[in-house]
Phi, psi and omega in degrees: 000329177291321187283331173299313174302319178294314177297316176304314182305309182295316179300319175299319172298317176297329176274358183235081182281355182293312179272062189296311187291324177291322181293324177293323180297315173304315179290330182289304178314307189291326181290313180295319176301311180300313181298320179294320188291313178298319173303317175298314180293317176298332182275352173308000000 
């Protein structure tokens, strides 16, 4: 379910190139948070 929401979110961003910088910042933020969560989970 989480992955579907993520893909829908990416799709929404891809469909709206107007807010280019905000979209890129959001993708970057999501990527960083995901990397941190995965890294912490693997480090357990």
